C-alpha positions in Angstrom: -19.9 25.4 -13.0 -19.8 26.0 -9.2 -17.1 27.8 -7.5 -15.0 26.9 -4.2 -17.6 26.4 -1.3 -17.2 27.6 1.9 -15.7 25.2 4.3 -15.2 25.1 7.9 -12.5 23.0 9.9 -12.7 22.5 13.7 -9.6 21.4 15.7 -9.2 19.9 19.5 -8.9 23.1 21.7 -12.2 25.1 20.0 -10.0 26.8 16.8 -12.1 26.9 13.9 -10.5 28.1 10.1 -13.0 28.7 7.3 -11.6 28.2 3.8 -13.1 28.1 0.1 -12.5 25.1 -1.5 -13.1 23.4 -4.8 -15.0 20.3 -4.8 -12.1 18.1 -5.6 -10.1 19.5 -2.9 -12.8 18.7 -0.5 -12.9 15.5 -1.5 -9.3 15.2 -1.1 -9.6 16.3 2.5 -12.3 13.8 3.3 -9.9 10.8 2.0 -7.0 12.2 4.1 -9.1 12.4 7.2 -10.5 8.9 6.8 -6.9 7.5 6.0 -5.6 9.4 9.4 -2.6 10.4 7.0 -1.2 13.1 9.6 -0.2 16.1 8.1 -1.9 17.6 4.6 -1.8 20.6 2.4 -4.9 22.5 1.2 -4.7 24.4 -1.9 -7.1 27.5 -1.3 -7.6 30.7 -3.3 -6.1 32.5 -0.8 -3.2 30.2 -0.5 -1.8 27.0 1.1 -3.1 25.7 4.4 -1.1 22.9 6.3 -3.4 21.1 8.6 -2.2 18.4 11.3 -5.3 15.7 10.6 -5.0 14.3 14.0 -6.4 17.7 15.5 -9.4 17.8 12.9 -12.6 17.3 14.7 -15.0 18.4 12.2 -15.7 19.4 8.7 -18.6 21.4 8.2 -19.7 22.7 4.3 -22.1 25.7 3.5 -25.6 24.5 3.0 -27.1 25.2 -0.4 -29.6 28.1 -0.4 -33.0 27.4 0.5 -35.8 28.5 -2.6 -39.4 28.4 -2.1 -41.5 28.3 -5.2 -40.5 27.7 -8.7 -37.5 28.5 -10.7 -37.2 29.8 -14.5 
């Protein structure tokens, strides 16, 4: 089972915050952004973050590690 993923959230004005989110919480965030729900709270391993969704400009997730060759 994978742990929390690093997610950067960018806002109008240029600020960016980085949080670690479980996959289900990231899906919840994406749904909230699509629905334009105003404010939402994210539960992270380091506490709760309240976001004004109208100010979010982007969500960037950490890319999976690159591997070369065979594994096993």
